C-alpha positions in Angstrom: -60.1 28.8 66.0 -59.8 32.6 65.6 -60.6 34.4 62.4 -58.5 37.5 62.9 -57.6 40.1 65.4 -60.3 41.1 67.9 -61.4 44.7 67.6 -63.1 45.8 70.8 -66.3 47.7 70.0 -67.8 50.3 72.4 -71.0 49.2 74.1 -74.1 50.6 72.4 -75.3 51.9 75.8 -72.3 54.3 76.0 -72.8 57.4 74.0 -70.2 58.6 71.5 -67.4 60.5 73.2 -67.0 64.3 73.1 -63.7 66.0 72.3 -62.4 68.4 75.0 -63.5 71.5 73.0 -67.1 70.2 72.4 -70.2 70.9 74.4 -73.1 68.6 74.8 -76.3 70.0 73.3 -78.6 67.0 73.9 -78.5 63.3 74.5 -81.0 60.4 73.9 -80.9 57.3 76.0 -80.9 53.9 74.4 -84.0 53.7 72.2 -85.8 51.2 70.1 -88.3 52.3 67.4 -89.0 55.9 66.7 -87.7 58.8 68.8 -86.9 62.5 68.7 -84.7 64.7 70.8 -84.5 68.4 71.4 -81.2 70.1 71.7 -80.1 73.5 73.0 -79.1 76.4 70.8 -75.4 77.0 70.3 -73.5 80.2 69.8 -73.5 81.7 66.4 -70.6 80.3 64.3 -70.3 77.1 66.3 -70.6 73.8 64.5 -73.3 71.3 65.4 -72.0 67.7 65.5 -74.5 64.9 65.4 -73.1 61.5 66.5 -75.3 58.3 66.7 -74.5 54.7 67.7 -76.5 51.6 66.8 -76.4 47.9 67.3 -78.2 45.2 65.3 -79.5 44.9 61.8 -81.5 48.0 60.7 -81.1 51.6 60.1 -81.3 55.0 61.8 -82.7 57.9 59.8 -81.4 61.2 61.3 -83.0 64.5 60.4 -81.9 67.8 61.9 -84.5 70.0 60.5 -83.2 73.3 62.0 -80.1 73.1 59.8 -81.6 71.1 56.9 -79.4 68.0 57.3 -80.3 64.4 57.2 -78.5 61.1 56.9 -79.0 57.3 57.3 -76.8 55.1 59.4 -77.1 51.4 58.3 -76.7 49.2 61.4 -75.2 45.7 61.0 -76.1 42.6 62.9 -73.6 41.7 65.5 -71.8 45.1 65.3 -71.9 48.4 67.0 -71.8 51.3 64.5 -71.0 54.9 65.2 -71.4 57.9 62.8 
């Protein structure tokens, strides 16, 4: 018995996709527990986009201190979440 349409989720091991006009500044491999990552400096006037993906119950607390931004991504059991 199905409960509704199946929505294919990206695997958590695959990083969020970049648009054609975006440049990768840094990337963290699959991680459990605490982690930090350094990223390269962009050109003045360029936007910094932070994308994270998680799987399983919990949360990711993201802090980008250089631009005074932070957010929390709540991760759900059985789902892959991307923000």
